[in-house]
N, C-alpha and C positions, 0 to 999 in steps of 0.2 A: 706286567710285561706279559703274564701267561693266559689272559684274555684276549692280548693283540695275536698273538701265536695261535690261538684258536678260532681267532676270525678269519686269520688268513688261510688258514686250513682248511675252515668251512668253505671262503668263498673260492680255492682252488678246487672243492670238490665239484662245487656246481659247477664252477666253468668248465669241467670235464663231462661231468654228465651233460651239458649243453652241446658240446661237441660229440658226443658220443650219441646223441640222438637223430633219429631218421628225419626229421623234417620234415613231415607229408603235409601236400596242401590240396584239399579238399574242395571241387567247385561244383556248383549245382547239383547238389545231390536231392536225388525225389524216389519216391516210394507209388509204386500204383497202387489205386485204393483197390479195395474188392468189393464182390457183391456178398450179401449175409453168409450164406455158407460156404464160400473160398475157402480153400484151406492156404492156400498159397500165392506168395507175389514176390514181384524181384525190385530188387534198390538199383540204385542207376547214378551214377556220378561220374567225376572226372580227378584222377590222381595224378598228384606229382611229386616225388621225392626228392629232396635236394641232391642227397646220396642213393645208390643202387641199394636194392630191397625189395622185399617179396610182400606182399598181401598173403598172409598163410592164416587167417581166421578172419570172422567176424558174428555178431551177437548179439541178440535185442533180447527184452523180456514179452516182446508182443508175439513170438514164433518160439515152438518147440525147438525147434533144429534153425541153424542158416549156416549154405551152404556158397562155396561159391563155384559157380557154374563157366559153361563157356558153348557156347552154338558154333558149331561146323558143317560144314559139307561132307557128307559121307556117300561118295558115288551120287546119285540123285535127290537124295533125301537130307534134310535140314536135322541135324539131331544135337541135344542139351546132353552137357554129362558135367558131374561135377569134376574139378580140378584142385589137387592140392594147393596153390598156390600161382598165384599172378606177378609174373616179373616185374620191377619198377622200375626199369631205366634210370639214373642218376639225370636229371633235369628236364626229362621226357616227360609229355602227358599222356594216359594211358588210359583210353576212354570205357567205363563199363556202360555199357548201353545193350537194349534189346538187339540181338541177332549177332552178339559177340560176347566178350567176358559181362559176367553182371553177381549180383549177390542175392541165392536164392533164399527167401524167408517160409520155410516148412511148418507143417502142424500148427499155424496161426492160432491164437487163443481167442481172437477176437474177429470182427470183421475191420478192417484199416478204411476210414471214410477220410474222401477228398476235406481237406483243411486240418486234418490233426498235425500234430508232430509227435515223431515216435525216437525214441532213444535209439543210437545203431551205435557199437563200437567195432572198431576196426584192428586188428590186432596187424602190426608189421613187423617183419624179422630184415634188421641189418644184416650186413655182410659180414659182421662178427659175431653172428649169431643173437644176438640178445635181440627181446622182443619189446614192442611198445604198443601200448593201446591208444587211440585216439578214438575221442568219445565225440558221437555227434547228437544232433538234433534233427532228423529228415523229417519235411513236412511231404505229408501224403497227397499226391494230383491224383485227378480224375483218371476212371479208365480210358477216356479217351486220348490223355495227354500223352504230347510226345517231345523230345527236349528240342527239337525243329521248333515246336511254336513257344517255345519258352523264350527263344534266342532272337 
């Protein structure tokens, strides 16, 4: 009887945890290749959260630091700057691409070569404040690659 109660309690906890998860869908992730001495690159993808959430951080062992960035027009000049988070409205696709939101890999530890796979962890925060890590393996694409070519 005690085993049955413990099993039921464990199943209840697991189903509660599953409901609390953000359930982030990641499509077409890629990282731009670099030349030998280059110290920065970008990661691009589409994100879709089942529930409202925010992308609050990213990390990879390939870089000394990782920042979430946005490119936007300021007067007549396109500028890039770090942002604290990217809102992920429930059920809507958010595009991380050149010229908009994207992930910057800074202080690269080595050259990123076309065809490699780079581990990347995204940290997503749900409306309840709980954080969830989403681990990816992201392909490195050539310097000349654009997402439009890939479709």
